[in-house]
C-alpha positions as CSV (number, residue, x, y, z in Angstrom):
1,M,87.7,111.8,104.3
2,Y,89.0,114.2,101.7
3,T,88.7,117.8,102.9
4,D,88.8,120.9,100.8
5,V,91.2,123.6,102.0
6,N,88.4,126.1,101.8
7,D,85.0,124.6,101.0
8,Q,84.1,126.7,98.0
9,R,82.9,125.2,94.8
10,A,84.7,125.9,91.5
11,D,82.5,127.4,88.8
12,S,81.5,124.3,87.0
13,S,78.5,125.7,85.2
14,D,79.9,125.1,81.7
15,A,81.7,121.8,82.4
16,V,80.5,118.4,81.1
17,C,81.4,115.2,82.8
18,V,82.1,112.4,80.4
19,I,81.9,109.1,82.2
20,L,83.5,106.0,80.5
21,A,81.4,102.9,80.8
22,G,82.1,101.1,77.6
23,G,84.1,98.1,78.7
24,Q,82.4,95.3,80.6
25,G,85.2,94.5,83.1
26,K,85.8,90.8,82.5
27,R,87.9,90.3,85.7
28,M,84.7,90.7,87.7
29,A,83.9,87.2,86.4
30,S,80.3,88.0,85.6
31,S,79.3,88.0,82.0
32,G,75.8,89.3,82.7
33,T,76.6,92.3,84.9
34,H,78.5,95.4,83.7
35,K,81.2,96.4,86.2
36,A,79.7,99.9,86.5
37,C,76.4,98.4,87.6
38,F,77.8,96.3,90.4
39,P,76.3,97.4,93.7
40,V,78.8,99.2,96.1
41,G,77.3,99.3,99.5
42,G,73.9,98.6,98.0
43,T,74.1,101.3,95.3
44,P,75.3,100.7,91.7
45,A,78.8,102.1,91.2
46,I,77.8,104.4,88.4
47,F,75.0,105.9,90.6
48,R,77.6,106.7,93.2
49,A,79.8,108.3,90.5
50,I,77.1,110.5,89.1
51,D,75.9,111.5,92.5
52,A,79.4,112.6,93.6
53,Y,79.9,114.8,90.5
54,K,76.5,116.4,91.0
55,Q,77.4,117.1,94.6
56,A,80.5,118.8,93.3
57,G,78.4,121.1,91.1
58,I,78.5,119.5,87.7
59,K,75.2,119.6,85.9
60,R,75.8,118.0,82.5
61,F,76.7,114.3,81.9
62,L,77.5,112.1,78.9
63,V,78.0,108.4,79.6
64,V,79.9,106.5,76.9
65,V,78.5,102.9,76.8
66,G,79.5,99.9,74.8
67,E,79.4,96.4,76.3
68,L,76.0,95.7,77.9
69,A,74.9,99.2,76.9
70,E,71.2,98.7,77.6
71,Q,71.9,97.5,81.1
72,V,74.0,100.6,81.9
73,M,71.4,102.9,80.4
74,S,68.5,101.2,82.2
75,T,70.4,101.4,85.5
76,V,71.3,105.0,85.2
77,S,68.2,106.6,83.6
78,P,65.5,106.0,86.3
79,A,67.5,107.9,88.9
80,H,69.3,110.3,86.5
81,P,67.0,111.0,83.6
82,D,69.0,114.1,82.6
83,V,72.1,112.0,81.7
84,A,72.8,111.6,78.0
85,F,74.6,108.6,76.4
86,A,77.0,108.0,73.5
87,Y,77.6,104.5,72.0
88,Q,81.1,103.1,71.5
89,A,80.4,100.4,68.9
90,E,83.9,98.9,69.2
91,Q,85.9,98.8,72.4
92,R,89.3,100.2,71.5
93,G,90.5,101.6,74.7
94,T,89.9,104.6,77.0
95,G,91.2,107.1,74.4
96,H,88.8,105.9,71.8
97,A,85.9,105.9,74.2
98,T,86.7,109.5,75.1
99,L,86.9,110.4,71.4
100,V,83.4,109.1,71.0
101,G,82.2,111.3,73.8
102,V,84.1,114.4,72.5
103,D,82.7,114.0,69.0
104,V,79.2,114.1,70.5
105,L,80.0,117.2,72.6
106,V,81.5,119.0,69.6
107,A,78.4,118.2,67.5
108,Q,76.3,119.7,70.4
109,G,78.3,122.9,70.3
110,H,79.9,122.5,73.7
111,R,83.1,124.5,74.2
112,G,83.7,124.4,77.9
113,P,85.8,122.2,80.1
114,V,85.5,118.5,80.2
115,I,85.9,116.2,83.2
116,V,86.6,112.6,82.2
117,A,86.0,109.9,84.7
118,M,85.3,106.2,85.0
119,G,81.9,104.7,85.7
120,D,83.3,102.3,88.3
121,S,85.3,104.8,90.3
122,I,84.1,105.9,93.7
123,V,85.2,109.6,94.1
124,E,84.6,112.0,96.9
125,P,83.0,115.3,95.8
126,G,85.8,117.2,97.5
127,V,88.4,115.7,95.1
128,I,86.3,116.8,92.1
129,R,86.0,120.3,93.4
130,E,89.7,120.5,94.0
131,L,90.4,119.1,90.5
132,Q,88.3,121.9,89.1
133,R,89.9,124.6,91.2
134,T,93.4,123.4,90.2
135,F,92.4,123.4,86.5
136,D,90.8,126.9,86.7
137,A,93.7,128.4,88.6
138,G,96.6,127.1,86.5
139,S,95.9,127.9,82.8
140,Y,96.4,124.2,82.1
141,E,95.5,122.2,79.0
142,A,94.7,119.3,81.4
143,V,95.0,118.3,85.1
144,I,95.3,114.7,86.1
145,A,94.4,113.3,89.5
146,S,97.0,111.0,90.9
147,A,97.8,109.0,94.1
148,P,101.0,107.9,95.8
149,K,102.4,104.8,94.0
150,N,102.4,102.7,97.1
151,Q,98.6,102.9,97.2
152,N,98.1,101.5,93.7
153,R,100.6,99.2,92.1
154,S,98.9,98.6,88.8
155,S,98.0,102.1,87.5
156,G,100.0,104.2,85.0
157,R,103.1,105.9,86.3
158,V,103.2,109.7,86.2
159,V,106.5,110.9,84.6
160,R,108.0,114.3,85.4
161,N,110.9,116.2,84.1
162,D,113.8,117.6,86.2
163,A,111.7,120.7,87.0
164,G,109.0,118.4,88.5
165,E,106.5,119.1,85.7
166,V,104.3,116.3,84.4
167,V,105.5,115.1,80.9
168,G,103.5,111.9,80.5
169,V,101.9,108.8,81.9
170,V,103.2,105.3,81.1
171,E,101.1,102.2,81.6
172,V,102.7,99.4,83.6
173,A,102.1,96.9,80.7
174,D,104.3,99.1,78.5
175,I,107.0,99.4,81.1
176,Q,107.1,95.6,81.5
177,L,107.1,95.1,77.7
178,A,110.1,97.5,77.4
179,E,111.9,95.6,80.1
180,R,111.4,92.3,78.3
181,E,112.5,93.7,75.0
182,S,115.5,95.5,76.7
183,R,114.6,98.9,75.1
184,S,114.1,102.4,76.4
185,L,110.8,104.3,76.6
186,N,110.6,107.8,75.1
187,V,108.5,110.1,77.2
188,G,108.5,113.9,76.8
189,G,111.3,113.8,74.2
190,K,113.6,111.9,76.5
191,A,114.7,108.2,76.5
192,H,114.0,106.5,79.8
193,D,115.3,103.1,81.0
194,P,112.1,101.3,82.0
195,K,113.6,100.2,85.4
196,D,114.7,103.7,86.1
197,L,111.3,105.1,85.1
198,E,109.5,102.7,87.4
199,A,111.9,103.4,90.3
200,G,111.6,107.2,89.8
201,A,107.8,107.4,89.6
202,D,106.3,108.2,92.9
203,S,102.7,108.9,91.8
204,V,100.2,107.0,89.6
205,N,97.3,108.0,87.5
206,V,93.8,107.4,89.0
207,S,91.8,108.0,85.8
208,L,90.2,111.3,86.7
209,Y,91.0,114.3,84.5
210,A,90.0,117.9,83.7
211,F,90.6,119.0,80.1
212,R,90.1,122.0,77.8
213,L,87.8,120.5,75.1
214,E,89.7,121.7,72.1
215,S,93.1,120.6,73.6
216,L,91.7,117.2,74.4
217,R,90.2,116.9,70.9
218,G,93.5,117.8,69.3
219,A,95.5,115.4,71.4
220,L,93.1,112.5,70.7
221,A,93.7,113.1,67.0
222,Q,97.4,112.5,67.5
223,I,97.5,109.3,69.6
224,G,97.5,105.7,68.2
225,S,97.5,102.2,69.5
226,D,101.1,101.2,69.2
227,N,101.5,99.9,72.7
228,A,101.4,96.7,74.8
229,Q,97.6,96.5,74.8
230,L,97.0,97.7,71.2
231,E,94.5,100.2,72.4
232,M,94.1,104.0,72.3
233,Y,95.2,105.1,75.8
234,L,93.6,108.3,77.1
235,T,96.8,108.6,79.1
236,D,98.7,109.2,75.9
237,T,97.1,112.6,75.6
238,V,99.0,113.7,78.7
239,E,102.3,113.6,76.9
240,Y,101.0,115.4,73.8
241,L,99.4,118.1,75.9
242,A,102.5,118.6,78.1
243,Q,104.5,119.2,74.9
244,H,102.0,121.8,73.6
245,G,101.1,123.5,76.9
246,R,100.9,122.7,80.6
247,V,99.6,119.7,82.4
248,G,98.9,119.9,86.1
249,E,98.6,117.2,88.7
250,L,96.4,116.9,91.8
251,L,97.9,114.4,94.2
252,V,95.2,112.7,96.3
253,K,96.9,111.3,99.4
254,D,93.8,109.8,101.0
255,P,93.6,106.3,99.7
256,H,89.8,106.2,100.2
257,A,89.0,109.5,98.3
258,V,89.3,107.8,94.9
259,M,88.7,104.1,94.8
260,A,88.2,101.7,91.9
261,F,87.8,98.0,91.5
262,N,88.7,95.4,88.9
263,T,88.0,92.2,90.8
264,P,85.4,90.9,93.3
265,E,88.1,91.1,96.0
266,E,88.8,94.8,95.3
267,L,85.0,95.5,95.3
268,G,84.8,93.8,98.7
269,A,87.5,96.0,100.1
270,I,85.7,99.1,98.9
271,E,82.5,98.0,100.5
272,E,84.3,97.6,103.8
273,V,85.6,101.2,103.6
274,I,82.1,102.5,102.8
275,A,80.5,100.5,105.6
276,D,83.1,101.9,108.1
277,R,82.6,105.5,106.8
278,Y,78.9,105.7,106.2
């Protein structure tokens, strides 16, 4: 279990947690059930997500819905009537989903920090508190949570400069495309051979972030969809913010402290962990 160095909560009274639950998750092979609504140990995944963030001290939530929106809303609202929703009419990637949420927060007058998370991720409250503490202590534009690469082979690779500072995150699909096309990848103003970038990356993004709202809003205005998946990647904001400020990293070494699933097999593995722990 993830353990805080000293179990004190960060001041999260002005933070809003934006939970992305727009995509259906087609690899779960269930057209009628949204991925975030699949039961994990008998509890819908998005329930577990919201409960964990509340335990960490976060009080305000905005869930971005899209595919099977009514199912997600009807699943969440009975247990968490305080949660608000924003609708992503067209699924154009995690960056676009975050932009939908940010536009709502700005319209509401929010100016504090934003935690961005996934509705199908199982995160221990201690990780969330540590993310907040890291963000508050470092004068960062953003802090990303990561895990050792050997624990997750498919997530975006965290790229650092020679000083060890985070300069970007590159998705595996884009590394593979660059390899096939025999071209370099420009990250942080430097050209990288895709094979060298892959070999040199020792941590991967786990899709959990803390942002300054205005910094995130500015970065989202700069990213596009010129990539292997033709989507707006939320991870592209990391490179932009690293060029205009500082981006921190919280390395989560416990493989069970942040868990996510894309297939029934991965869900089954998470349920085994939960059964063993709880």
